[in-house]
mmCIF file as gemmi writes it, N, C-alpha and C atoms, coordinates in Angstrom:
data_model
loop_
_atom_site.group_PDB
_atom_site.id
_atom_site.type_symbol
_atom_site.label_atom_id
_atom_site.label_alt_id
_atom_site.label_comp_id
_atom_site.label_asym_id
_atom_site.label_entity_id
_atom_site.label_seq_id
_atom_site.pdbx_PDB_ins_code
_atom_site.Cartn_x
_atom_site.Cartn_y
_atom_site.Cartn_z
_atom_site.occupancy
_atom_site.B_iso_or_equiv
_atom_site.pdbx_formal_charge
_atom_site.auth_seq_id
_atom_site.auth_asym_id
_atom_site.pdbx_PDB_model_num
ATOM 1 N N . UNK Axp A 1 ? -37.446 -8.177 -17.66 1 0 ? 1 A 1
ATOM 2 C CA . UNK Axp A 1 ? -36.437 -7.833 -16.699 1 0 ? 1 A 1
ATOM 3 C C . UNK Axp A 1 ? -35.934 -6.427 -17.028 1 0 ? 1 A 1
ATOM 4 N N . UNK Axp A 2 ? -35.792 -5.599 -16.003 1 0 ? 2 A 1
ATOM 5 C CA . UNK Axp A 2 ? -35.289 -4.243 -16.223 1 0 ? 2 A 1
ATOM 6 C C . UNK Axp A 2 ? -33.804 -4.18 -15.883 1 0 ? 2 A 1
ATOM 7 N N . UNK Axp A 3 ? -33.127 -3.243 -16.502 1 0 ? 3 A 1
ATOM 8 C CA . UNK Axp A 3 ? -31.705 -3.057 -16.266 1 0 ? 3 A 1
ATOM 9 C C . UNK Axp A 3 ? -31.505 -1.852 -15.364 1 0 ? 3 A 1
ATOM 10 N N . UNK Axp A 4 ? -30.668 -2.014 -14.384 1 0 ? 4 A 1
ATOM 11 C CA . UNK Axp A 4 ? -30.336 -0.909 -13.485 1 0 ? 4 A 1
ATOM 12 C C . UNK Axp A 4 ? -28.896 -0.515 -13.755 1 0 ? 4 A 1
ATOM 13 N N . UNK Axp A 5 ? -28.68 0.758 -14.016 1 0 ? 5 A 1
ATOM 14 C CA . UNK Axp A 5 ? -27.33 1.273 -14.237 1 0 ? 5 A 1
ATOM 15 C C . UNK Axp A 5 ? -26.951 2.11 -13.025 1 0 ? 5 A 1
ATOM 16 N N . UNK Axp A 6 ? -25.84 1.759 -12.399 1 0 ? 6 A 1
ATOM 17 C CA . UNK Axp A 6 ? -25.368 2.485 -11.225 1 0 ? 6 A 1
ATOM 18 C C . UNK Axp A 6 ? -24.275 3.459 -11.642 1 0 ? 6 A 1
ATOM 19 N N . UNK Axp A 7 ? -24.298 4.642 -11.07 1 0 ? 7 A 1
ATOM 20 C CA . UNK Axp A 7 ? -23.292 5.672 -11.349 1 0 ? 7 A 1
ATOM 21 C C . UNK Axp A 7 ? -22.291 5.67 -10.196 1 0 ? 7 A 1
ATOM 22 N N . UNK Axp A 8 ? -21.032 5.242 -10.433 1 0 ? 8 A 1
ATOM 23 C CA . UNK Axp A 8 ? -20.056 5.143 -9.347 1 0 ? 8 A 1
ATOM 24 C C . UNK Axp A 8 ? -19.384 6.466 -8.983 1 0 ? 8 A 1
ATOM 25 N N . UNK Axp A 9 ? -19.73 7.536 -9.668 1 0 ? 9 A 1
ATOM 26 C CA . UNK Axp A 9 ? -19.091 8.816 -9.37 1 0 ? 9 A 1
ATOM 27 C C . UNK Axp A 9 ? -19.71 9.444 -8.131 1 0 ? 9 A 1
ATOM 28 N N . UNK Axp A 10 ? -18.971 10.349 -7.542 1 0 ? 10 A 1
ATOM 29 C CA . UNK Axp A 10 ? -19.462 11.063 -6.365 1 0 ? 10 A 1
ATOM 30 C C . UNK Axp A 10 ? -19.552 12.541 -6.691 1 0 ? 10 A 1
ATOM 31 N N . UNK Axp A 11 ? -20.316 13.224 -5.912 1 0 ? 11 A 1
ATOM 32 C CA . UNK Axp A 11 ? -20.443 14.67 -6.095 1 0 ? 11 A 1
ATOM 33 C C . UNK Axp A 11 ? -19.131 15.348 -5.727 1 0 ? 11 A 1
ATOM 34 N N . UNK Axp A 12 ? -18.825 16.484 -6.332 1 0 ? 12 A 1
ATOM 35 C CA . UNK Axp A 12 ? -17.605 17.211 -5.954 1 0 ? 12 A 1
ATOM 36 C C . UNK Axp A 12 ? -17.632 17.587 -4.475 1 0 ? 12 A 1
ATOM 37 N N . UNK Axp A 13 ? -16.444 17.746 -3.929 1 0 ? 13 A 1
ATOM 38 C CA . UNK Axp A 13 ? -16.336 18.165 -2.535 1 0 ? 13 A 1
ATOM 39 C C . UNK Axp A 13 ? -16.979 19.538 -2.377 1 0 ? 13 A 1
ATOM 40 N N . UNK Axp A 14 ? -17.859 19.709 -1.401 1 0 ? 14 A 1
ATOM 41 C CA . UNK Axp A 14 ? -18.479 21.018 -1.215 1 0 ? 14 A 1
ATOM 42 C C . UNK Axp A 14 ? -17.447 22.079 -0.833 1 0 ? 14 A 1
ATOM 43 N N . UNK Axp A 15 ? -17.774 23.326 -1.1 1 0 ? 15 A 1
ATOM 44 C CA . UNK Axp A 15 ? -16.854 24.437 -0.844 1 0 ? 15 A 1
ATOM 45 C C . UNK Axp A 15 ? -16.413 24.479 0.615 1 0 ? 15 A 1
ATOM 46 N N . UNK Axp A 16 ? -17.264 24.048 1.531 1 0 ? 16 A 1
ATOM 47 C CA . UNK Axp A 16 ? -16.907 24.084 2.949 1 0 ? 16 A 1
ATOM 48 C C . UNK Axp A 16 ? -16.284 22.768 3.412 1 0 ? 16 A 1
ATOM 49 N N . UNK Axp A 17 ? -16 21.853 2.472 1 0 ? 17 A 1
ATOM 50 C CA . UNK Axp A 17 ? -15.357 20.585 2.801 1 0 ? 17 A 1
ATOM 51 C C . UNK Axp A 17 ? -13.915 20.803 3.243 1 0 ? 17 A 1
ATOM 52 N N . UNK Axp A 18 ? -13.384 19.842 3.955 1 0 ? 18 A 1
ATOM 53 C CA . UNK Axp A 18 ? -12.029 19.965 4.488 1 0 ? 18 A 1
ATOM 54 C C . UNK Axp A 18 ? -11.102 18.998 3.75 1 0 ? 18 A 1
ATOM 55 N N . UNK Axp A 19 ? -10.04 19.53 3.208 1 0 ? 19 A 1
ATOM 56 C CA . UNK Axp A 19 ? -9.009 18.736 2.575 1 0 ? 19 A 1
ATOM 57 C C . UNK Axp A 19 ? -7.707 19.061 3.298 1 0 ? 19 A 1
ATOM 58 N N . UNK Axp A 20 ? -6.94 18.037 3.597 1 0 ? 20 A 1
ATOM 59 C CA . UNK Axp A 20 ? -5.662 18.259 4.286 1 0 ? 20 A 1
ATOM 60 C C . UNK Axp A 20 ? -4.755 19.142 3.435 1 0 ? 20 A 1
ATOM 61 N N . UNK Axp A 21 ? -4.014 20.016 4.092 1 0 ? 21 A 1
ATOM 62 C CA . UNK Axp A 21 ? -3.039 20.842 3.394 1 0 ? 21 A 1
ATOM 63 C C . UNK Axp A 21 ? -1.975 19.957 2.758 1 0 ? 21 A 1
ATOM 64 N N . UNK Axp A 22 ? -1.581 20.3 1.555 1 0 ? 22 A 1
ATOM 65 C CA . UNK Axp A 22 ? -0.53 19.569 0.858 1 0 ? 22 A 1
ATOM 66 C C . UNK Axp A 22 ? 0.757 20.37 0.957 1 0 ? 22 A 1
ATOM 67 N N . UNK Axp A 23 ? 1.87 19.714 1.255 1 0 ? 23 A 1
ATOM 68 C CA . UNK Axp A 23 ? 3.132 20.457 1.317 1 0 ? 23 A 1
ATOM 69 C C . UNK Axp A 23 ? 3.547 20.906 -0.089 1 0 ? 23 A 1
ATOM 70 N N . UNK Axp A 24 ? 4.237 22.013 -0.163 1 0 ? 24 A 1
ATOM 71 C CA . UNK Axp A 24 ? 4.723 22.51 -1.445 1 0 ? 24 A 1
ATOM 72 C C . UNK Axp A 24 ? 5.808 21.585 -1.999 1 0 ? 24 A 1
ATOM 73 N N . UNK Axp A 25 ? 6.526 20.907 -1.106 1 0 ? 25 A 1
ATOM 74 C CA . UNK Axp A 25 ? 7.62 20.023 -1.504 1 0 ? 25 A 1
ATOM 75 C C . UNK Axp A 25 ? 7.778 18.931 -0.457 1 0 ? 25 A 1
ATOM 76 N N . UNK Axp A 26 ? 8.382 17.826 -0.863 1 0 ? 26 A 1
ATOM 77 C CA . UNK Axp A 26 ? 8.716 16.76 0.081 1 0 ? 26 A 1
ATOM 78 C C . UNK Axp A 26 ? 10.186 16.802 0.459 1 0 ? 26 A 1
ATOM 79 N N . UNK Axp A 27 ? 10.921 17.791 -0.053 1 0 ? 27 A 1
ATOM 80 C CA . UNK Axp A 27 ? 12.335 17.925 0.295 1 0 ? 27 A 1
ATOM 81 C C . UNK Axp A 27 ? 12.48 18.128 1.796 1 0 ? 27 A 1
ATOM 82 N N . UNK Axp A 28 ? 13.27 17.28 2.431 1 0 ? 28 A 1
ATOM 83 C CA . UNK Axp A 28 ? 13.519 17.369 3.86 1 0 ? 28 A 1
ATOM 84 C C . UNK Axp A 28 ? 12.423 16.772 4.727 1 0 ? 28 A 1
ATOM 85 N N . UNK Axp A 29 ? 11.328 16.351 4.127 1 0 ? 29 A 1
ATOM 86 C CA . UNK Axp A 29 ? 10.187 15.834 4.892 1 0 ? 29 A 1
ATOM 87 C C . UNK Axp A 29 ? 10.427 14.393 5.331 1 0 ? 29 A 1
ATOM 88 N N . UNK Axp A 30 ? 9.859 14.059 6.48 1 0 ? 30 A 1
ATOM 89 C CA . UNK Axp A 30 ? 9.805 12.664 6.898 1 0 ? 30 A 1
ATOM 90 C C . UNK Axp A 30 ? 8.527 12.093 6.308 1 0 ? 30 A 1
ATOM 91 N N . UNK Axp A 31 ? 8.691 11.098 5.449 1 0 ? 31 A 1
ATOM 92 C CA . UNK Axp A 31 ? 7.57 10.517 4.719 1 0 ? 31 A 1
ATOM 93 C C . UNK Axp A 31 ? 7.242 9.154 5.303 1 0 ? 31 A 1
ATOM 94 N N . UNK Axp A 32 ? 5.988 8.959 5.664 1 0 ? 32 A 1
ATOM 95 C CA . UNK Axp A 32 ? 5.52 7.67 6.134 1 0 ? 32 A 1
ATOM 96 C C . UNK Axp A 32 ? 4.908 6.889 4.993 1 0 ? 32 A 1
ATOM 97 N N . UNK Axp A 33 ? 5.22 5.617 4.917 1 0 ? 33 A 1
ATOM 98 C CA . UNK Axp A 33 ? 4.652 4.715 3.919 1 0 ? 33 A 1
ATOM 99 C C . UNK Axp A 33 ? 3.9 3.622 4.666 1 0 ? 33 A 1
ATOM 100 N N . UNK Axp A 34 ? 2.579 3.608 4.533 1 0 ? 34 A 1
ATOM 101 C CA . UNK Axp A 34 ? 1.742 2.677 5.284 1 0 ? 34 A 1
ATOM 102 C C . UNK Axp A 34 ? 1.053 1.703 4.331 1 0 ? 34 A 1
ATOM 103 N N . UNK Axp A 35 ? 1.507 0.448 4.342 1 0 ? 35 A 1
ATOM 104 C CA . UNK Axp A 35 ? 0.878 -0.607 3.546 1 0 ? 35 A 1
ATOM 105 C C . UNK Axp A 35 ? -0.319 -1.155 4.316 1 0 ? 35 A 1
ATOM 106 N N . UNK Axp A 36 ? -1.331 -1.606 3.569 1 0 ? 36 A 1
ATOM 107 C CA . UNK Axp A 36 ? -2.539 -2.08 4.248 1 0 ? 36 A 1
ATOM 108 C C . UNK Axp A 36 ? -2.572 -3.582 4.479 1 0 ? 36 A 1
ATOM 109 N N . UNK Axp A 37 ? -1.51 -4.291 4.1 1 0 ? 37 A 1
ATOM 110 C CA . UNK Axp A 37 ? -1.448 -5.72 4.346 1 0 ? 37 A 1
ATOM 111 C C . UNK Axp A 37 ? -1.869 -6.58 3.18 1 0 ? 37 A 1
ATOM 112 N N . UNK Axp A 38 ? -2.437 -5.989 2.144 1 0 ? 38 A 1
ATOM 113 C CA . UNK Axp A 38 ? -2.808 -6.77 0.976 1 0 ? 38 A 1
ATOM 114 C C . UNK Axp A 38 ? -1.574 -7.116 0.153 1 0 ? 38 A 1
ATOM 115 N N . UNK Axp A 39 ? -1.72 -8.165 -0.657 1 0 ? 39 A 1
ATOM 116 C CA . UNK Axp A 39 ? -0.674 -8.576 -1.57 1 0 ? 39 A 1
ATOM 117 C C . UNK Axp A 39 ? -0.252 -7.395 -2.442 1 0 ? 39 A 1
ATOM 118 N N . UNK Axp A 40 ? 1.029 -7.16 -2.534 1 0 ? 40 A 1
ATOM 119 C CA . UNK Axp A 40 ? 1.638 -6.111 -3.362 1 0 ? 40 A 1
ATOM 120 C C . UNK Axp A 40 ? 1.517 -4.693 -2.798 1 0 ? 40 A 1
ATOM 121 N N . UNK Axp A 41 ? 0.929 -4.519 -1.624 1 0 ? 41 A 1
ATOM 122 C CA . UNK Axp A 41 ? 0.813 -3.155 -1.085 1 0 ? 41 A 1
ATOM 123 C C . UNK Axp A 41 ? 2.186 -2.574 -0.746 1 0 ? 41 A 1
ATOM 124 N N . UNK Axp A 42 ? 3.085 -3.406 -0.222 1 0 ? 42 A 1
ATOM 125 C CA . UNK Axp A 42 ? 4.434 -2.916 0.075 1 0 ? 42 A 1
ATOM 126 C C . UNK Axp A 42 ? 5.214 -2.648 -1.213 1 0 ? 42 A 1
ATOM 127 N N . UNK Axp A 43 ? 5.052 -3.512 -2.196 1 0 ? 43 A 1
ATOM 128 C CA . UNK Axp A 43 ? 5.744 -3.322 -3.472 1 0 ? 43 A 1
ATOM 129 C C . UNK Axp A 43 ? 5.281 -2.048 -4.171 1 0 ? 43 A 1
ATOM 130 N N . UNK Axp A 44 ? 3.985 -1.756 -4.068 1 0 ? 44 A 1
ATOM 131 C CA . UNK Axp A 44 ? 3.463 -0.529 -4.671 1 0 ? 44 A 1
ATOM 132 C C . UNK Axp A 44 ? 4.066 0.698 -3.999 1 0 ? 44 A 1
ATOM 133 N N . UNK Axp A 45 ? 4.177 0.658 -2.675 1 0 ? 45 A 1
ATOM 134 C CA . UNK Axp A 45 ? 4.779 1.779 -1.961 1 0 ? 45 A 1
ATOM 135 C C . UNK Axp A 45 ? 6.259 1.924 -2.289 1 0 ? 45 A 1
ATOM 136 N N . UNK Axp A 46 ? 6.946 0.818 -2.448 1 0 ? 46 A 1
ATOM 137 C CA . UNK Axp A 46 ? 8.362 0.869 -2.827 1 0 ? 46 A 1
ATOM 138 C C . UNK Axp A 46 ? 8.521 1.519 -4.194 1 0 ? 46 A 1
ATOM 139 N N . UNK Axp A 47 ? 7.669 1.145 -5.14 1 0 ? 47 A 1
ATOM 140 C CA . UNK Axp A 47 ? 7.726 1.748 -6.478 1 0 ? 47 A 1
ATOM 141 C C . UNK Axp A 47 ? 7.418 3.244 -6.414 1 0 ? 47 A 1
ATOM 142 N N . UNK Axp A 48 ? 6.414 3.625 -5.629 1 0 ? 48 A 1
ATOM 143 C CA . UNK Axp A 48 ? 6.075 5.04 -5.484 1 0 ? 48 A 1
ATOM 144 C C . UNK Axp A 48 ? 7.222 5.799 -4.823 1 0 ? 48 A 1
ATOM 145 N N . UNK Axp A 49 ? 7.814 5.204 -3.789 1 0 ? 49 A 1
ATOM 146 C CA . UNK Axp A 49 ? 8.964 5.818 -3.127 1 0 ? 49 A 1
ATOM 147 C C . UNK Axp A 49 ? 10.073 6.085 -4.129 1 0 ? 49 A 1
ATOM 148 N N . UNK Axp A 50 ? 10.376 5.093 -4.967 1 0 ? 50 A 1
ATOM 149 C CA . UNK Axp A 50 ? 11.453 5.243 -5.944 1 0 ? 50 A 1
ATOM 150 C C . UNK Axp A 50 ? 11.173 6.386 -6.921 1 0 ? 50 A 1
ATOM 151 N N . UNK Axp A 51 ? 9.939 6.514 -7.361 1 0 ? 51 A 1
ATOM 152 C CA . UNK Axp A 51 ? 9.575 7.605 -8.273 1 0 ? 51 A 1
ATOM 153 C C . UNK Axp A 51 ? 9.727 8.958 -7.57 1 0 ? 51 A 1
ATOM 154 N N . UNK Axp A 52 ? 9.205 9.053 -6.347 1 0 ? 52 A 1
ATOM 155 C CA . UNK Axp A 52 ? 9.285 10.32 -5.613 1 0 ? 52 A 1
ATOM 156 C C . UNK Axp A 52 ? 10.719 10.655 -5.217 1 0 ? 52 A 1
ATOM 157 N N . UNK Axp A 53 ? 11.52 9.641 -4.897 1 0 ? 53 A 1
ATOM 158 C CA . UNK Axp A 53 ? 12.909 9.875 -4.488 1 0 ? 53 A 1
ATOM 159 C C . UNK Axp A 53 ? 13.753 10.428 -5.635 1 0 ? 53 A 1
ATOM 160 N N . UNK Axp A 54 ? 13.338 10.202 -6.876 1 0 ? 54 A 1
ATOM 161 C CA . UNK Axp A 54 ? 14.025 10.813 -8.015 1 0 ? 54 A 1
ATOM 162 C C . UNK Axp A 54 ? 13.78 12.313 -8.079 1 0 ? 54 A 1
ATOM 163 N N . UNK Axp A 55 ? 12.702 12.753 -7.441 1 0 ? 55 A 1
ATOM 164 C CA . UNK Axp A 55 ? 12.298 14.158 -7.512 1 0 ? 55 A 1
ATOM 165 C C . UNK Axp A 55 ? 12.57 14.938 -6.224 1 0 ? 55 A 1
ATOM 166 N N . UNK Axp A 56 ? 12.551 14.243 -5.088 1 0 ? 56 A 1
ATOM 167 C CA . UNK Axp A 56 ? 12.68 14.905 -3.784 1 0 ? 56 A 1
ATOM 168 C C . UNK Axp A 56 ? 13.778 14.249 -2.952 1 0 ? 56 A 1
ATOM 169 N N . UNK Axp A 57 ? 14.354 15.029 -2.042 1 0 ? 57 A 1
ATOM 170 C CA . UNK Axp A 57 ? 15.335 14.539 -1.071 1 0 ? 57 A 1
ATOM 171 C C . UNK Axp A 57 ? 14.626 14.43 0.279 1 0 ? 57 A 1
ATOM 172 N N . UNK Axp A 58 ? 14.128 13.239 0.601 1 0 ? 58 A 1
ATOM 173 C CA . UNK Axp A 58 ? 13.418 13.049 1.859 1 0 ? 58 A 1
ATOM 174 C C . UNK Axp A 58 ? 14.365 13.217 3.036 1 0 ? 58 A 1
ATOM 175 N N . UNK Axp A 59 ? 13.82 13.698 4.158 1 0 ? 59 A 1
ATOM 176 C CA . UNK Axp A 59 ? 14.585 13.71 5.392 1 0 ? 59 A 1
ATOM 177 C C . UNK Axp A 59 ? 14.746 12.287 5.893 1 0 ? 59 A 1
ATOM 178 N N . UNK Axp A 60 ? 13.629 11.61 6.062 1 0 ? 60 A 1
ATOM 179 C CA . UNK Axp A 60 ? 13.604 10.206 6.481 1 0 ? 60 A 1
ATOM 180 C C . UNK Axp A 60 ? 12.394 9.533 5.859 1 0 ? 60 A 1
ATOM 181 N N . UNK Axp A 61 ? 12.403 8.219 5.887 1 0 ? 61 A 1
ATOM 182 C CA . UNK Axp A 61 ? 11.254 7.434 5.435 1 0 ? 61 A 1
ATOM 183 C C . UNK Axp A 61 ? 10.925 6.432 6.537 1 0 ? 61 A 1
ATOM 184 N N . UNK Axp A 62 ? 9.659 6.4 6.938 1 0 ? 62 A 1
ATOM 185 C CA . UNK Axp A 62 ? 9.183 5.47 7.961 1 0 ? 62 A 1
ATOM 186 C C . UNK Axp A 62 ? 8.21 4.518 7.272 1 0 ? 62 A 1
ATOM 187 N N . UNK Axp A 63 ? 8.54 3.23 7.252 1 0 ? 63 A 1
ATOM 188 C CA . UNK Axp A 63 ? 7.703 2.231 6.592 1 0 ? 63 A 1
ATOM 189 C C . UNK Axp A 63 ? 7.007 1.358 7.633 1 0 ? 63 A 1
ATOM 190 N N . UNK Axp A 64 ? 5.703 1.227 7.47 1 0 ? 64 A 1
ATOM 191 C CA . UNK Axp A 64 ? 4.92 0.368 8.355 1 0 ? 64 A 1
ATOM 192 C C . UNK Axp A 64 ? 3.905 -0.395 7.512 1 0 ? 64 A 1
ATOM 193 N N . UNK Axp A 65 ? 3.427 -1.515 8.053 1 0 ? 65 A 1
ATOM 194 C CA . UNK Axp A 65 ? 2.404 -2.32 7.402 1 0 ? 65 A 1
ATOM 195 C C . UNK Axp A 65 ? 1.375 -2.672 8.466 1 0 ? 65 A 1
ATOM 196 N N . UNK Axp A 66 ? 0.128 -2.317 8.235 1 0 ? 66 A 1
ATOM 197 C CA . UNK Axp A 66 ? -0.905 -2.604 9.24 1 0 ? 66 A 1
ATOM 198 C C . UNK Axp A 66 ? -1.33 -4.07 9.236 1 0 ? 66 A 1
ATOM 199 N N . UNK Axp A 67 ? -0.877 -4.833 8.233 1 0 ? 67 A 1
ATOM 200 C CA . UNK Axp A 67 ? -0.957 -6.291 8.165 1 0 ? 67 A 1
ATOM 201 C C . UNK Axp A 67 ? -2.342 -6.891 7.962 1 0 ? 67 A 1
ATOM 202 N N . UNK Axp A 68 ? -3.405 -6.141 8.091 1 0 ? 68 A 1
ATOM 203 C CA . UNK Axp A 68 ? -4.732 -6.71 7.917 1 0 ? 68 A 1
ATOM 204 C C . UNK Axp A 68 ? -5.631 -5.666 7.271 1 0 ? 68 A 1
ATOM 205 N N . UNK Axp A 69 ? -5.899 -5.852 5.976 1 0 ? 69 A 1
ATOM 206 C CA . UNK Axp A 69 ? -6.682 -4.865 5.228 1 0 ? 69 A 1
ATOM 207 C C . UNK Axp A 69 ? -8.122 -4.745 5.723 1 0 ? 69 A 1
ATOM 208 N N . UNK Axp A 70 ? -8.623 -5.775 6.377 1 0 ? 70 A 1
ATOM 209 C CA . UNK Axp A 70 ? -10.018 -5.745 6.823 1 0 ? 70 A 1
ATOM 210 C C . UNK Axp A 70 ? -10.199 -5.136 8.211 1 0 ? 70 A 1
ATOM 211 N N . UNK Axp A 71 ? -9.11 -4.756 8.836 1 0 ? 71 A 1
ATOM 212 C CA . UNK Axp A 71 ? -9.172 -4.168 10.179 1 0 ? 71 A 1
ATOM 213 C C . UNK Axp A 71 ? -8.626 -2.74 10.145 1 0 ? 71 A 1
ATOM 214 N N . UNK Axp A 72 ? -9.115 -1.886 11.04 1 0 ? 72 A 1
ATOM 215 C CA . UNK Axp A 72 ? -8.542 -0.541 11.12 1 0 ? 72 A 1
ATOM 216 C C . UNK Axp A 72 ? -7.063 -0.606 11.495 1 0 ? 72 A 1
ATOM 217 N N . UNK Axp A 73 ? -6.351 0.412 11.138 1 0 ? 73 A 1
ATOM 218 C CA . UNK Axp A 73 ? -4.937 0.484 11.5 1 0 ? 73 A 1
ATOM 219 C C . UNK Axp A 73 ? -4.816 0.575 13.023 1 0 ? 73 A 1
ATOM 220 N N . UNK Axp A 74 ? -3.939 -0.214 13.62 1 0 ? 74 A 1
ATOM 221 C CA . UNK Axp A 74 ? -3.754 -0.14 15.079 1 0 ? 74 A 1
ATOM 222 C C . UNK Axp A 74 ? -3.362 1.281 15.517 1 0 ? 74 A 1
ATOM 223 N N . UNK Axp A 75 ? -3.93 1.693 16.622 1 0 ? 75 A 1
ATOM 224 C CA . UNK Axp A 75 ? -3.688 3.045 17.146 1 0 ? 75 A 1
ATOM 225 C C . UNK Axp A 75 ? -2.206 3.344 17.332 1 0 ? 75 A 1
ATOM 226 N N . UNK Axp A 76 ? -1.431 2.345 17.775 1 0 ? 76 A 1
ATOM 227 C CA . UNK Axp A 76 ? -0.007 2.602 18.019 1 0 ? 76 A 1
ATOM 228 C C . UNK Axp A 76 ? 0.732 2.932 16.725 1 0 ? 76 A 1
ATOM 229 N N . UNK Axp A 77 ? 0.318 2.337 15.618 1 0 ? 77 A 1
ATOM 230 C CA . UNK Axp A 77 ? 0.945 2.681 14.329 1 0 ? 77 A 1
ATOM 231 C C . UNK Axp A 77 ? 0.53 4.083 13.916 1 0 ? 77 A 1
ATOM 232 N N . UNK Axp A 78 ? -0.742 4.397 14.05 1 0 ? 78 A 1
ATOM 233 C CA . UNK Axp A 78 ? -1.215 5.742 13.714 1 0 ? 78 A 1
ATOM 234 C C . UNK Axp A 78 ? -0.488 6.779 14.559 1 0 ? 78 A 1
ATOM 235 N N . UNK Axp A 79 ? -0.421 6.551 15.864 1 0 ? 79 A 1
ATOM 236 C CA . UNK Axp A 79 ? 0.247 7.502 16.76 1 0 ? 79 A 1
ATOM 237 C C . UNK Axp A 79 ? 1.711 7.69 16.378 1 0 ? 79 A 1
ATOM 238 N N . UNK Axp A 80 ? 2.38 6.596 16.042 1 0 ? 80 A 1
ATOM 239 C CA . UNK Axp A 80 ? 3.785 6.675 15.658 1 0 ? 80 A 1
ATOM 240 C C . UNK Axp A 80 ? 3.948 7.495 14.376 1 0 ? 80 A 1
ATOM 241 N N . UNK Axp A 81 ? 3.105 7.243 13.381 1 0 ? 81 A 1
ATOM 242 C CA . UNK Axp A 81 ? 3.197 7.985 12.124 1 0 ? 81 A 1
ATOM 243 C C . UNK Axp A 81 ? 2.89 9.463 12.326 1 0 ? 81 A 1
ATOM 244 N N . UNK Axp A 82 ? 1.905 9.759 13.169 1 0 ? 82 A 1
ATOM 245 C CA . UNK Axp A 82 ? 1.579 11.16 13.463 1 0 ? 82 A 1
ATOM 246 C C . UNK Axp A 82 ? 2.764 11.851 14.131 1 0 ? 82 A 1
ATOM 247 N N . UNK Axp A 83 ? 3.401 11.17 15.067 1 0 ? 83 A 1
ATOM 248 C CA . UNK Axp A 83 ? 4.538 11.753 15.794 1 0 ? 83 A 1
ATOM 249 C C . UNK Axp A 83 ? 5.77 11.938 14.917 1 0 ? 83 A 1
ATOM 250 N N . UNK Axp A 84 ? 6.018 10.996 14.007 1 0 ? 84 A 1
ATOM 251 C CA . UNK Axp A 84 ? 7.281 10.989 13.265 1 0 ? 84 A 1
ATOM 252 C C . UNK Axp A 84 ? 7.228 11.636 11.884 1 0 ? 84 A 1
ATOM 253 N N . UNK Axp A 85 ? 6.049 11.663 11.263 1 0 ? 85 A 1
ATOM 254 C CA . UNK Axp A 85 ? 5.985 11.986 9.831 1 0 ? 85 A 1
ATOM 255 C C . UNK Axp A 85 ? 5.352 13.342 9.534 1 0 ? 85 A 1
ATOM 256 N N . UNK Axp A 86 ? 5.848 13.94 8.457 1 0 ? 86 A 1
ATOM 257 C CA . UNK Axp A 86 ? 5.234 15.164 7.926 1 0 ? 86 A 1
ATOM 258 C C . UNK Axp A 86 ? 4.083 14.819 6.992 1 0 ? 86 A 1
ATOM 259 N N . UNK Axp A 87 ? 4.22 13.732 6.247 1 0 ? 87 A 1
ATOM 260 C CA . UNK Axp A 87 ? 3.171 13.236 5.364 1 0 ? 87 A 1
ATOM 261 C C . UNK Axp A 87 ? 3.168 11.708 5.437 1 0 ? 87 A 1
ATOM 262 N N . UNK Axp A 88 ? 1.996 11.116 5.166 1 0 ? 88 A 1
ATOM 263 C CA . UNK Axp A 88 ? 1.885 9.655 5.132 1 0 ? 88 A 1
ATOM 264 C C . UNK Axp A 88 ? 1.179 9.281 3.837 1 0 ? 88 A 1
ATOM 265 N N . UNK Axp A 89 ? 1.753 8.307 3.148 1 0 ? 89 A 1
ATOM 266 C CA . UNK Axp A 89 ? 1.159 7.772 1.925 1 0 ? 89 A 1
ATOM 267 C C . UNK Axp A 89 ? 0.745 6.345 2.239 1 0 ? 89 A 1
ATOM 268 N N . UNK Axp A 90 ? -0.491 6.009 1.907 1 0 ? 90 A 1
ATOM 269 C CA . UNK Axp A 90 ? -0.983 4.658 2.158 1 0 ? 90 A 1
ATOM 270 C C . UNK Axp A 90 ? -1.184 3.927 0.835 1 0 ? 90 A 1
ATOM 271 N N . UNK Axp A 91 ? -1.235 2.603 0.913 1 0 ? 91 A 1
ATOM 272 C CA . UNK Axp A 91 ? -1.466 1.821 -0.292 1 0 ? 91 A 1
ATOM 273 C C . UNK Axp A 91 ? -2.432 0.694 -0.02 1 0 ? 91 A 1
ATOM 274 N N . UNK Axp A 92 ? -3.089 0.275 -1.079 1 0 ? 92 A 1
ATOM 275 C CA . UNK Axp A 92 ? -3.934 -0.896 -1.063 1 0 ? 92 A 1
ATOM 276 C C . UNK Axp A 92 ? -3.46 -1.791 -2.189 1 0 ? 92 A 1
ATOM 277 N N . UNK Axp A 93 ? -3.095 -3.008 -1.861 1 0 ? 93 A 1
ATOM 278 C CA . UNK Axp A 93 ? -2.522 -3.889 -2.866 1 0 ? 93 A 1
ATOM 279 C C . UNK Axp A 93 ? -3.551 -4.654 -3.663 1 0 ? 93 A 1
ATOM 280 N N . UNK Axp A 94 ? -3.122 -5.723 -4.271 1 0 ? 94 A 1
ATOM 281 C CA . UNK Axp A 94 ? -3.862 -6.673 -5.112 1 0 ? 94 A 1
ATOM 282 C C . UNK Axp A 94 ? -3.471 -6.523 -6.535 1 0 ? 94 A 1
């Protein structure tokens, strides 16, 4: 029997790859928190919020849960987060 070793790493992002711009600060920003519906996804976002809130003064926080990790996020939630938020942080629980 032969052994197969899989390498889980990925190649670095190519120079022409696109990465979303990161804000210099979250002060005054409307931050979206999107849980994926898995166990503990909301708790993880709450803990992250608490850590970030010690460092930044958010303008507002918008919390949503897509409720089903195996399904894409409903368009209405995505549209709402795009309209209301400067940044969105997502979580996956378990």
